[in-house]
C-alpha positions in Angstrom: -21.8 14.5 -8.0 -18.3 13.1 -8.7 -18.5 14.8 -12.1 -18.5 18.1 -10.6 -15.9 16.7 -8.2 -13.4 15.3 -10.5 -14.2 18.5 -12.5 -13.0 20.8 -9.5 -10.2 18.7 -9.2 -8.9 18.7 -12.3 -8.7 22.3 -12.7 -7.2 22.4 -9.7 -4.3 20.3 -10.5 -4.5 22.1 -13.8 -3.4 25.3 -12.0 -0.9 23.8 -9.7 0.8 22.4 -13.2 1.1 25.1 -14.5 -1.5 24.6 -17.6 -4.6 26.6 -16.5 -6.9 28.0 -19.3 -6.3 25.1 -22.1 -8.1 22.4 -23.4 -7.1 19.3 -24.7 -9.3 16.5 -26.4 -8.1 13.6 -24.4 -10.7 11.4 -24.1 -11.4 7.5 -26.2 -15.1 7.0 -26.6 -17.2 4.3 -28.0 -21.1 3.6 -28.5 -20.7 0.0 -28.0 -18.8 -2.6 -26.0 -15.6 -4.3 -27.1 -15.6 -7.4 -29.2 -11.8 -7.7 -29.6 -9.2 -7.3 -27.3 -7.8 -4.7 -29.3 -11.2 -3.0 -28.7 -10.9 -2.5 -25.2 -9.1 0.2 -23.1 -6.1 -0.5 -21.3 -6.2 1.2 -17.5 -2.9 0.7 -15.4 -0.6 1.6 -12.3 2.8 1.1 -13.6 2.6 -2.9 -11.8 -1.6 -3.9 -12.4 -2.8 -3.3 -15.5 -6.5 -4.2 -16.8 -7.9 -4.4 -20.0 -11.9 -3.1 -19.6 -14.5 -4.5 -22.4 -17.4 -2.0 -21.5 -19.8 -4.9 -21.6 -23.2 -4.6 -20.1 -24.3 -8.4 -19.1 -21.1 -10.0 -18.6 -18.4 -7.2 -18.1 -14.7 -8.6 -18.6 -11.9 -6.9 -16.9 -8.4 -9.1 -18.2 -5.6 -8.5 -15.5 -2.2 -8.5 -15.5 0.5 -7.8 -13.1 4.2 -6.2 -14.4 6.2 -9.0 -12.4 4.6 -12.3 -13.6 6.8 -14.3 -15.6 7.2 -17.7 -16.8 10.7 -19.4 -15.6 13.3 -18.3 -12.7 17.0 -17.1 -12.5 19.4 -17.7 -15.9 21.8 -20.4 -15.3 25.6 -19.9 -15.9 27.7 -21.0 -18.4 24.9 -22.5 -20.5 26.8 -23.3 -23.3 29.9 -24.6 -22.6 31.0 -25.4 -26.5 29.9 -21.4 -28.0 33.2 -20.2 -27.1 35.4 -22.9 -29.7 33.3 -22.1 -32.9 34.5 -17.9 -32.5 37.3 -18.6 -33.9 36.3 -20.9 -36.6 33.2 -18.4 -37.4 35.9 -15.8 -38.2 38.3 -17.9 -40.0 34.9 -18.4 -42.4 34.0 -14.9 -42.4 37.5 -13.7 -43.6 37.4 -16.5 -46.4 33.8 -14.8 -47.2 32.5 -18.2 -46.7 29.4 -17.0 -45.3 27.5 -20.3 -45.3 29.7 -22.1 -43.1 29.8 -18.4 -41.1 26.0 -19.0 -40.7 26.4 -22.6 -39.1 28.7 -22.4 -37.2 27.2 -19.3 -35.2 24.4 -21.1 -34.8 26.4 -23.7 -32.1 26.6 -20.2 -30.0 22.9 -19.9 -28.7 21.5 -21.2 -26.1 18.0 -20.8 -24.2 14.9 -18.9 -25.2 13.9 -16.1 -23.3 10.8 -16.5 -20.6 7.2 -14.9 -21.5 5.0 -12.3 -19.5 1.8 -14.1 -18.3 -1.5 -12.9 -18.5 -3.1 -12.8 -14.3 -6.2 -13.5 -15.3 -10.1 -12.0 -15.7 -12.7 -10.6 -13.8 -16.0 -11.7 -14.7 -19.0 -9.1 -13.4 -22.2 -10.7 -14.6 -25.2 -8.5 -14.1 -28.3 -9.8 -14.7 -31.5 -7.4 -16.5 -33.6 -10.6 -17.0 -33.0 -10.5 -20.7 -34.1 -6.2 -21.1 -31.7 -5.0 -23.8 -29.1 -1.6 -22.7 -29.8 2.1 -24.6 -28.3 5.1 -24.3 -24.8 3.1 -24.3 -20.9 4.3 -24.3 -17.7 4.0 -22.7 -14.8 6.4 -22.3 -11.4 6.4 -21.6 -9.9 9.9 -20.0 -6.5 9.6 -20.5 -5.6 12.7 -18.7 -7.4 11.4 -15.2 -7.0 7.5 -15.9 -10.8 6.6 -15.4 -12.5 4.5 -17.9 -16.2 4.5 -17.4 -19.2 2.8 -19.2 -22.8 4.2 -19.2 -26.0 2.8 -20.1 -29.8 3.0 -19.4 -31.9 -0.8 -18.7 -35.3 -0.4 -18.5 -35.2 3.3 -17.6 -32.3 2.9 -15.0 -29.1 4.6 -15.8 -26.3 2.3 -14.4 -22.6 3.9 -14.4 -19.2 1.6 -14.4 -16.1 3.6 -13.4 -12.8 2.0 -12.8 -9.3 3.2 -12.9 -6.2 1.6 -11.6 -4.0 3.7 -8.2 -0.5 4.1 -7.6 -0.7 5.4 -4.0 -3.3 2.8 -3.5 -1.6 0.0 -5.6 -5.0 -1.0 -6.6 -7.7 -1.2 -9.3 -10.4 0.5 -8.0 -14.0 -0.5 -9.9 -17.2 1.8 -8.6 -20.9 0.4 -10.1 -23.7 2.7 -9.2 -27.1 3.3 -10.3 -29.7 6.4 -10.3 -32.0 4.6 -8.6 -31.1 2.3 -5.0 -31.0 -1.4 -5.0 -30.7 -1.5 -8.2 -27.3 -3.4 -8.5 -27.4 -7.4 -9.0 -23.9 -9.1 -10.0 -22.1 -11.8 -9.5 -18.3 -11.7 -8.9 -16.0 -14.7 -10.8 -12.4 -14.7 -11.9 -10.8 -17.3 -13.8 -6.8 -17.4 -14.9 -5.1 -19.4 -18.0 -2.6 -20.3 -15.2 -2.7 -23.3 -13.0 -4.8 -21.6 -9.8 -6.9 -22.2 -6.9 -9.6 -20.2 -6.4 -11.8 -19.8 -2.6 -13.8 -17.2 -0.6 -11.2 -16.2 2.4 -12.4 -13.2 4.2 -15.5 -11.9 2.4 -13.0 -11.3 -0.7 -12.7 -13.8 -3.9 -9.2 -15.1 -3.7 -7.4 -16.4 -6.6 -4.1 -18.2 -5.7 -1.8 -19.8 -8.5 1.8 -20.7 -10.0 3.2 -19.3 -13.4 5.1 -22.1 -15.9 8.2 -23.0 -15.0 8.9 -22.6 -18.8 6.7 -21.4 -21.3 8.3 -21.6 -25.6 7.8 -18.6 -27.6 4.7 -18.3 -30.0 6.5 -19.3 -32.7 8.1 -22.1 -31.8 5.9 -25.4 -32.5 8.1 -28.3 -32.3 7.7 -29.2 -28.9 5.1 -31.3 -27.1 4.8 -29.3 -24.4 5.2 -26.0 -25.2 4.5 -24.9 -21.4 6.1 -26.5 -18.6 4.6 -26.0 -15.2 7.3 -28.8 -13.6 10.8 -28.0 -12.3 13.2 -30.2 -11.1 15.4 -27.3 -10.3 12.6 -26.1 -7.8 13.8 -22.8 -8.2 11.1 -21.8 -11.5 8.0 -21.2 -11.8 6.6 -17.9 -9.5 3.5 -17.9 -7.1 0.8 -15.3 -7.6 -2.2 -13.9 -5.7 -5.2 -11.9 -6.8 -8.0 -10.9 -4.4 -11.3 -9.2 -5.2 -12.9 -7.6 -2.0 -16.6 -5.6 -2.4 -17.9 -2.9 -0.4 -21.3 -3.0 -0.5 -24.1 -0.2 0.2 -27.4 -1.6 1.1 -28.3 -4.9 -0.8 -27.1 -8.6 0.6 -23.9 -10.7 -0.6 -23.6 -14.0 -0.5 -21.6 -17.0 -1.7 -22.4 -19.7 -4.7 -19.3 -22.0 -4.7 -16.1 -19.7 -5.6 -18.5 -16.8 -6.7 -19.8 -13.5 -4.7 -23.5 -12.6 -5.3 -24.7 -9.5 -4.2 -28.3 -8.5 -5.0 -30.3 -5.7 -4.7 -27.8 -3.1 -3.8 -27.0 1.0 -4.4 -23.5 1.0 -4.6 -20.4 -1.6 -5.3 -16.7 -0.5 -4.8 -14.6 -3.4 -5.4 -11.2 -3.6 -4.9 -8.7 -5.4 -7.0 -5.1 -6.2 -5.7 -2.5 -8.9 -6.7 1.3 -9.8 -6.1 3.6 -12.4 -7.2 6.6 -14.1 -5.6 8.9 -12.1 -7.6 11.7 -11.1 -5.5 14.0 -10.0 -8.3 15.8 -11.3 -11.2 18.8 -13.6 -9.3 16.2 -14.6 -6.1 14.6 -18.0 -6.7 10.8 -17.0 -7.0 10.0 -19.6 -4.6 12.2 -20.4 -1.4 13.5 -16.9 -1.8 9.9 -15.1 -3.4 8.4 -12.5 -1.3 5.5 -13.1 0.6 2.5 -12.5 -2.1 -0.4 -12.7 -0.3 0.6 -10.3 2.4 1.2 -8.0 0.0 -1.6 -8.1 -1.8 -3.8 -8.3 1.3 -2.0 -5.3 3.1 -2.9 -3.2 -0.2 -6.5 -4.4 -0.2 -7.1 -3.8 4.1 -5.6 -0.1 3.4 -7.6 0.7 0.4 -11.0 -0.5 1.1 -10.8 1.6 4.4 -11.0 4.8 2.3 -13.6 6.7 0.9 -14.2 6.6 -2.4 -13.9 10.5 -3.3 -10.4 10.1 -1.8 -9.4 7.7 -3.3 -10.1 9.1 -6.3 -8.4 12.3 -5.2 -5.2 10.5 -4.6 -5.5 8.9 -7.6 -5.4 11.9 -10.0 -2.9 14.1 -7.7 -0.7 11.3 -8.3 -1.0 10.3 -12.0 -1.7 14.2 -13.0 1.4 15.6 -11.7 2.8 13.1 -14.4 0.4 13.5 -17.1 -0.4 17.4 -17.3 3.5 18.6 -17.4 3.1 18.6 -21.3 -0.3 20.1 -23.1 -0.4 19.8 -27.0 -2.5 21.6 -29.5 -2.7 21.3 -32.7 -5.0 23.2 -35.6 -7.0 25.0 -32.7 -9.4 26.5 -35.6 -9.7 22.9 -37.0 -13.4 21.9 -36.2 -12.9 19.2 -33.7 -14.2 16.2 -33.9 -13.8 15.1 -30.1 -17.9 14.4 -29.9 -17.5 11.1 -32.2 -16.6 7.8 -30.8 -12.8 7.2 -31.4 -13.4 4.1 -34.1 -15.3 6.5 -36.3 -12.4 9.1 -35.8 -10.1 6.9 -37.2 -12.4 5.1 -39.8 -12.9 9.0 -41.2 -9.3 9.8 -40.7 -8.2 6.8 -43.3 -11.0 8.2 -45.8 -8.5 11.7 -45.5 -10.2 14.0 -43.3 -8.6 16.3 -41.4 -8.0 15.9 -37.5 -5.5 17.2 -35.8 -6.9 16.5 -32.4 -6.8 12.9 -33.0 -3.0 13.5 -34.0 -2.6 14.9 -30.2 -4.7 12.2 -28.6 -2.5 10.0 -30.2 0.6 11.6 -29.1 -0.5 12.2 -25.6 -2.3 7.8 -25.6 1.6 7.4 -25.8 2.9 9.4 -22.7 -0.8 7.6 -20.9 0.7 4.2 -21.7 3.9 5.1 -20.4 2.5 6.5 -17.0 0.6 3.4 -16.9 3.3 0.9 -17.2 6.6 1.7 -15.9 6.6 2.4 -12.4 7.9 -0.9 -11.0 11.3 -1.5 -10.3 13.1 -4.4 -12.0 10.6 -4.7 -14.7 10.3 -2.5 -17.5 7.2 -2.0 -19.8 7.8 -4.9 -22.1 6.5 -5.5 -25.6 3.2 -5.0 -24.3 3.7 -2.4 -21.7 1.7 -4.4 -19.2 -1.3 -5.4 -21.3 -1.3 -9.1 -22.7 -4.0 -11.5 -22.2 -2.1 -14.9 -23.8 -0.5 -17.7 -22.3 1.8 -17.7 -25.2 2.0 -13.9 -25.9 3.1 -12.9 -29.3 7.5 -12.8 -28.6 7.0 -13.9 -25.3 5.7 -10.3 -24.4 9.5 -10.1 -24.0 12.3 -7.7 -24.0 13.7 -7.3 -27.6 17.0 -5.4 -27.2 17.5 -5.0 -31.3 15.1 -2.0 -31.4 11.5 -2.7 -29.3 12.2 -2.6 -25.2 14.4 1.1 -26.5 11.5 2.3 -28.7 9.8 2.3 -25.4 11.7 4.8 -23.6 12.4 7.0 -26.4 10.0 9.6 -24.9 10.3 9.1 -21.4 12.7 12.7 -21.5 11.6 14.7 -23.5 8.3 14.4 -22.9 8.9 15.2 -19.2 8.4 11.6 -17.6 11.9 11.1 -16.6 10.8 9.4 -13.2 9.2 7.2 -15.5 13.2 5.7 -16.5 14.4 3.6 -13.2 12.5 0.6 -14.0 14.9 0.5 -17.4 17.7 1.7 -15.7 17.2 -1.2 -12.7 16.9 -3.9 -15.6 20.0 -2.5 -17.5 21.8 -2.8 -14.3 21.0 -6.6 -14.2 21.7 -7.4 -17.4 24.7 -5.9 -16.8 25.8 -8.8 -14.3 24.5 -11.3 -16.2 25.9 -10.2 -18.9 29.5 -10.5 -17.4 29.1 -14.0 -17.2 28.0 -14.4 -20.8 31.2 -12.0 -22.1 33.3 -14.4 -19.8 31.7 -17.9 -21.0 30.3 -17.5 -24.7 33.4 -14.7 -25.6 35.8 -15.3 -23.3 35.6 -11.5 -23.3 35.8 -8.6 -20.7 32.7 -6.7 -19.7 29.1 -7.2 -20.4 26.7 -8.4 -23.3 23.6 -8.4 -23.9 21.9 -10.1 -27.5 18.2 -10.0 -29.1 16.0 -11.1 -26.1 15.7 -10.9 -22.5 13.2 -11.2 -19.4 12.5 -10.4 -16.1 15.4 -12.9 -15.2 18.0 -10.8 -17.0 18.6 -13.2 -19.7 22.1 -12.1 -21.6 22.5 -15.3 -23.8 22.0 -15.4 -27.3 18.3 -17.4 -27.5 17.8 -19.5 -30.3 17.5 -23.1 -28.5 21.0 -23.8 -28.9 21.1 -24.0 -32.6 17.4 -24.4 -34.1 17.2 -20.5 -33.9 17.8 -18.0 -37.0 21.1 -16.2 -36.2 19.8 -13.3 -38.4 17.7 -12.5 -34.9 19.2 -14.8 -32.6 22.4 -13.8 -32.5 23.0 -9.8 -32.2 25.9 -8.8 -30.2 25.1 -4.9 -29.8 21.6 -4.9 -26.8 24.6 -3.7 -24.2 25.6 -0.9 -26.0 22.2 0.2 -27.2 21.1 0.4 -23.9 23.9 2.1 -22.4 22.6 4.9 -24.7 20.0 5.4 -22.0 22.0 5.4 -19.3 23.7 8.6 -21.3 20.8 10.1 -22.1 19.3 10.1 -18.8 22.4 12.0 -17.4 21.8 14.8 -20.5 18.4 15.7 -20.1 18.8 15.8 -16.1 22.5 17.1 -15.7 22.7 14.8 -12.7 26.6 14.0 -12.5 26.0 11.4 -9.5 23.5 9.5 -11.6 26.7 9.6 -14.4 29.0 8.2 -11.3 26.4 5.3 -10.4 25.7 4.4 -14.2 29.6 5.2 -15.7 30.6 1.6 -14.8 28.1 0.1 -16.7 28.9 2.2 -19.8 32.6 1.4 -19.1 31.9 -2.7 -19.2 30.1 -2.2 -22.6 32.9 -0.5 -23.7 35.1 -3.3 -22.4 33.4 -5.6 -23.9 33.2 -4.0 -27.3 37.3 -3.3 -27.3 37.6 -7.6 -26.9 35.1 -7.8 -29.3 36.4 -5.8 -32.4 39.0 -7.4 -34.7 41.1 -5.8 -37.2 40.3 -6.7 -40.8 42.6 -6.9 -43.7 43.0 -2.7 -44.4 43.5 -2.5 -40.7 39.8 -1.1 -39.3 38.5 -2.0 -36.5 35.2 -4.5 -37.4 33.1 -6.9 -36.0 33.3 -10.3 -36.5 30.7 -11.9 -36.7 28.0 -10.0 -36.9 24.5 -9.2 -38.5 22.2 -6.5 -39.4 19.1 -7.6 -37.4 16.5 -9.7 -39.0 17.7 -8.8 -42.5 19.3 -11.0 -45.2 21.8 -9.7 -47.9 22.3 -12.0 -51.3 26.0 -13.0 -52.6 27.3 -14.2 -55.5 24.3 -13.5 -57.2 21.3 -15.0 -55.8 22.7 -16.8 -52.9 21.1 -15.6 -49.3 23.6 -14.3 -46.5 22.4 -13.4 -42.4 26.0 -13.7 -40.9 28.7 -11.3 -42.1 31.3 -8.7 -40.6 31.0 -5.4 -39.3 27.4 -4.4 -40.6 27.1 -0.8 -40.5 24.4 -0.5 -37.4 27.2 -2.9 -35.4 29.8 0.4 -36.3 27.5 2.7 -35.7 26.5 1.6 -32.1 29.9 1.3 -30.9 31.2 4.2 -32.2 28.4 6.2 -30.6 28.8 3.9 -27.3 32.8 5.1 -27.3 32.1 8.8 -27.8 29.5 8.5 -24.9 32.1 6.8 -22.6 34.9 9.1 -23.4 32.3 12.6 -22.9 31.4 10.5 -19.6 35.2 9.7 -18.5 36.1 13.6 -19.1 33.0 15.3 -16.9 33.7 12.8 -14.3 37.4 13.3 -14.4 38.3 9.7 -14.6 39.8 6.7 -16.3 42.1 8.7 -18.2 44.0 5.7 -19.2 40.8 4.2 -20.3 39.4 6.9 -22.4 42.4 7.1 -24.5 42.4 3.7 -25.4 38.8 3.8 -26.6 39.5 7.2 -28.1 42.2 5.5 -29.8 40.2 2.4 -30.7 37.3 4.8 -31.9 39.5 6.2 -34.5 40.0 2.4 -36.2 36.6 1.9 -36.6 35.5 0.8 -40.5 34.0 4.3 -41.6 30.8 4.2 -42.8 29.9 4.0 -46.4 27.9 5.0 -49.3 26.6 2.7 -51.8 26.2 2.5 -55.5 22.5 3.5 -55.0 23.7 6.8 -53.5 22.5 5.3 -50.1 24.6 4.2 -46.6 25.8 0.9 -46.8 23.9 -1.6 -44.6 26.2 -4.3 -45.0 30.3 -4.3 -44.8 30.2 -4.7 -48.5 27.7 -3.5 -50.8 25.5 -6.1 -51.2 21.1 -5.9 -52.4 19.0 -6.6 -49.5 16.9 -10.0 -50.1 14.0 -7.2 -48.9 14.4 -4.1 -50.2 11.4 -3.1 -48.1 12.5 -4.6 -44.7 11.1 -3.2 -41.7 14.1 -2.7 -40.0 16.8 0.4 -40.9 18.9 -0.7 -38.5 22.3 0.9 -40.5 20.5 4.3 -39.7 21.0 4.0 -36.0 23.6 6.4 -36.6 20.8 8.9 -37.5 18.8 8.4 -34.6 18.5 7.2 -32.0 22.3 8.4 -31.6 23.9 11.7 -33.7 26.6 10.7 -36.0 25.0 11.1 -39.1 23.3 14.7 -39.5 22.0 17.6 -41.7 24.4 19.8 -39.5 27.4 18.2 -39.1 27.6 15.3 -41.8 25.4 16.4 -44.6 27.4 13.9 -47.3 26.0 11.0 -44.8 22.9 12.9 -44.0 22.1 12.7 -47.9 23.0 9.0 -48.0 20.9 7.9 -44.9 18.0 10.2 -47.0 18.2 7.7 -49.8 17.7 4.6 -47.3 14.8 5.9 -46.2 13.6 6.4 -49.8 14.7 2.9 -51.3 12.8 1.6 -48.1 9.7 2.8 -48.5 6.7 4.6 -46.3 5.1 1.6 -45.6 5.9 -1.0 -42.6 4.7 -2.2 -39.3 3.6 0.0 -36.4 6.9 0.7 -34.5 8.9 0.6 -38.2 6.7 3.7 -39.3 7.1 5.3 -35.8 11.1 4.8 -36.2 10.9 6.4 -39.8 8.7 9.2 -38.3 12.2 10.3 -36.0 14.6 9.4 -38.6 12.5 11.9 -41.5 12.0 14.3 -38.4 16.2 14.2 -38.1 16.2 14.5 -41.6 14.6 17.8 -41.1 11.8 16.8 -43.4 8.9 17.7 -41.4 6.7 17.0 -44.5 7.9 13.5 -44.9 7.6 12.7 -41.3 4.1 13.5 -40.8 3.5 11.3 -43.9 4.8 8.4 -41.7 3.2 9.9 -38.9 -0.4 9.7 -40.4 0.5 5.7 -41.5 0.6 4.8 -38.1 -3.2 6.0 -37.5 -4.3 3.8 -40.4 -7.0 1.8 -38.9 -6.5 -1.9 -38.4 -8.8 -4.8 -37.1 -7.4 -8.4 -37.4 -10.4 -10.0 -37.5 -12.5 -7.7 -40.0 -12.2 -8.2 -44.2 -12.9 -4.7 -44.2 -9.3 -3.8 -42.8 -6.3 -5.3 -44.1 -4.0 -6.4 -41.5 -1.4 -3.5 -41.6 0.8 -1.5 -40.0 -0.9 1.1 -38.0 -3.1 0.9 -34.9 -6.1 -0.9 -33.7 -9.6 0.9 -32.5 -8.4 1.3 -29.3 -5.5 3.2 -30.7 -2.7 0.8 -29.8 -0.1 0.3 -32.0 -0.3 -2.2 -34.8 2.5 -4.4 -35.5 0.1 -6.4 -36.0 -0.6 -7.9 -34.0 0.2 -5.5 -30.9 3.4 -4.1 -30.0 3.4 -0.9 -27.8 6.8 0.0 -29.1 4.6 1.9 -31.8 2.8 4.1 -29.7 5.9 5.2 -27.5 8.0 5.8 -30.6 5.5 7.9 -32.5 5.1 9.9 -29.3 9.0 10.7 -29.5 8.5 11.5 -32.7 6.1 14.5 -32.6 8.7 15.6 -30.1 11.3 14.8 -32.6 9.3 17.3 -35.3 8.9 20.0 -32.6 12.0 20.3 -30.8 15.6 18.5 -31.3 18.5 18.8 -29.0 21.3 16.5 -29.9 23.8 18.7 -31.2 24.1 20.9 -28.4 21.9 23.4 -28.9 18.2 23.3 -28.7 16.3 23.3 -32.2 12.5 24.9 -32.2 10.6 23.5 -35.0 13.2 21.9 -36.5 10.8 18.9 -38.6 7.1 21.2 -38.3 4.8 19.9 -41.3 3.0 22.0 -43.6 -0.1 20.3 -41.9 0.1 21.9 -38.3 0.1 25.5 -39.4 -0.9 26.8 -35.8 -0.1 24.9 -32.8 1.5 25.0 -29.4 3.3 22.8 -27.1 4.5 23.4 -23.3 6.5 21.6 -21.0 8.5 19.3 -22.8 12.3 19.1 -22.1 15.6 19.2 -24.1 19.2 18.2 -22.9 20.5 20.5 -20.2 17.6 20.3 -18.2 15.7 22.6 -20.0 12.1 22.5 -19.8 10.6 24.1 -23.6 7.1 25.7 -24.6 6.8 26.7 -27.9 3.9 28.3 -29.7 3.6 29.1 -33.8 1.3 30.8 -36.4 1.2 30.2 -39.7 3.6 27.9 -39.7 6.7 30.2 -37.9 7.6 30.1 -34.7 5.8 32.9 -32.8 7.1 32.7 -29.0 9.3 30.2 -27.0 9.3 30.0 -23.1 12.8 28.0 -22.2 12.8 27.5 -18.4 16.4 26.8 -17.2 16.1 23.8 -14.2 20.4 23.2 -13.9 21.6 26.6 -15.3 24.6 26.8 -17.6 24.9 27.9 -21.6 21.9 27.6 -23.6 22.4 27.6 -27.4 19.1 28.4 -29.5 18.5 27.6 -33.7 15.3 28.6 -35.4 14.2 28.9 -39.5 13.6 32.8 -38.2 15.2 35.5 -36.8 14.7 36.1 -33.0 15.3 38.1 -30.2 15.7 36.3 -26.3 13.9 39.6 -24.5 15.4 40.6 -21.4 18.6 40.0 -22.6 18.3 41.5 -26.1 20.3 39.2 -27.4 19.5 39.2 -31.3 20.3 36.1 -33.8 22.9 35.4 -36.0 22.5 33.7 -39.8 23.9 30.5 -39.7 24.3 27.7 -42.6 20.9 26.3 -41.7 18.5 29.2 -39.7 19.9 31.6 -37.1 21.3 30.8 -33.9 22.1 32.4 -30.5 24.1 31.9 -27.4 23.6 32.9 -23.9 24.3 31.7 -20.5 21.0 30.7 -18.2 20.3 30.8 -14.5 18.9 27.8 -12.7 15.2 28.7 -12.4 15.2 31.2 -14.3 12.6 31.3 -17.6 13.7 33.3 -21.2 11.3 34.4 -23.9 12.3 34.0 -26.9 9.8 35.9 -29.9 10.2 35.6 -33.6 11.6 38.9 -35.4 
């Protein structure tokens, strides 16, 4: 009955979303339970996350809560001696004593960021008397957010359905069978954190406290890497998990702190959790929220509703976001949607075509963003909201030299603009703590953010006061890069009121940059000290260097920030004097340089890279995500950027591959972008010798660095859009980098800057029809490789340097049809 109900509701929802008549292959499915965590299936409502293993006798549902982190509010002026090293570093760099500059830079480090914590495990034991299961399958439908496990034991069909509801703020799990009174289970819970377990009001309750501090997983020199005791009394938040069963028929009893249900015909479990987190600057204990009241209130409200109504509310909420965008690729190709996903990945790795899998991976990124970015002050972290380790890789924190930003590359173009607010909150928070860091560390105005941050808005350079390597710890451009996201949110929404609110934050980042810049011997403005994240160079033969003057990434980021700040100032008609100051400084910035190999130079001098195939391509920030280098505007620099990518090679970690997809698309080379995109789908298994640990994806389509990092999923989704639509040159470029492999296709509902919604259909590699909806009105410029006409307006395109273009005025709410000639 539920299947037919969901089918009717889906059709209704699709019609509402304007997507009736399309079919998408959007299910992950498997014929065996998950063994490894990277085989389990993720669900989430933006706050609560779960990894569903689909085990028969002992189901494991690993749980997370978005605000559950170690630590507490950051301290001010954590390194009072930092500033006195700055002038000495600059003197060393002017003398080209790079080793001395490196050692002095270590003196300007502070404490490590805190870590995202696992909430706990829900264990559901179902006793079948040793009888084996058959007819097994498990699936996750990313168009509904429902994960389902089916199997038979002794002739009885069992089903488990689970989803994370944003309206109910609960995870809901329904167990059923096709015969009555066949459900007998034992419920238990555990956590890696300090906790106490009890039965309260017929519910399983797990209360605990997060550590006051947790070292990053790559630190091994402290005897106690995880510390709970806190003499300040302001570190270590409380948390609570509640599991409440609603049972049809059967009996409920309790064994210790376990719930035992026997001979039931239906069981619905409501899972709620909350923490005492009350803001980045609030003590989570004395100033914390009442986590018990919140978790209990959600359970009470949800558990009185009928299951079908909960599903309906969930679908209406979820599909309002998800169904905005559809993608079909090579529809005539034989579909493999009936095959298990892991088998599809194996066949794909052997070279078999599977455009449906590619479209599934694209939509999976949108699914994960909807599922992990809906909580104030807690944007999607390095693993979204899914983490099962006490010391997660890289603390599962906010890594701001690329990874956090990648998480939000598709938020605007993939038509999920509402999900930007957690990052918006975070930027506002770090602009506050970053102002203190700018003042205490550098005696500078504005605000600064370094390499790592956390839910407490840490902004100091990490490294544990000199134990870290400056090649990653001492990087100064996080505030500037994140300001680009504020600007892009305005560009996509055309919301001037929003721009008014965030302009002071952009201005603050620019103010710091003005103070940070120094004049070199040739009179150019440069950054000093500077690094190119996580990379090294050779100088004087084979001496290794890290700290330098004016890395190309620094210059690109500052130039981009200055341009955007000036433009925002003009739009708001404010700050004319400051605008002039910024414009003058921009003119004096060190120019981009082309090196001896024809590459865009990464360093102040044409140094050799210690690792020529390094995963970071930081110096190409100007190509993507910025638009300072472009085949249309700066062909010589674009050619140098292409040479840089060729020298870096086509391999890399999962997220690195994804960044290169976007870069090759910006270079209008769809076939090369597609080559890298295919590499993203290389099957990786950490503990299977058949599969080497490589950048790609795991059986559950999680991005493999390895280990798991979610940024590759999000950037992969953004990369597909970059191949099909670009709007960074004040124009809508249709199919700018369409790969030959996608001969036919249709994408609906993606967004272009200027607040346009775009549908594109193509056949035999050429655009056939495009629909553009103007949501705000205004001028629209179209670019296409083929000549076209704008119907009704009867405007024909004109030939340009690259393709054909046309400019026309739009009215709010009006659709415009563009057809090829």
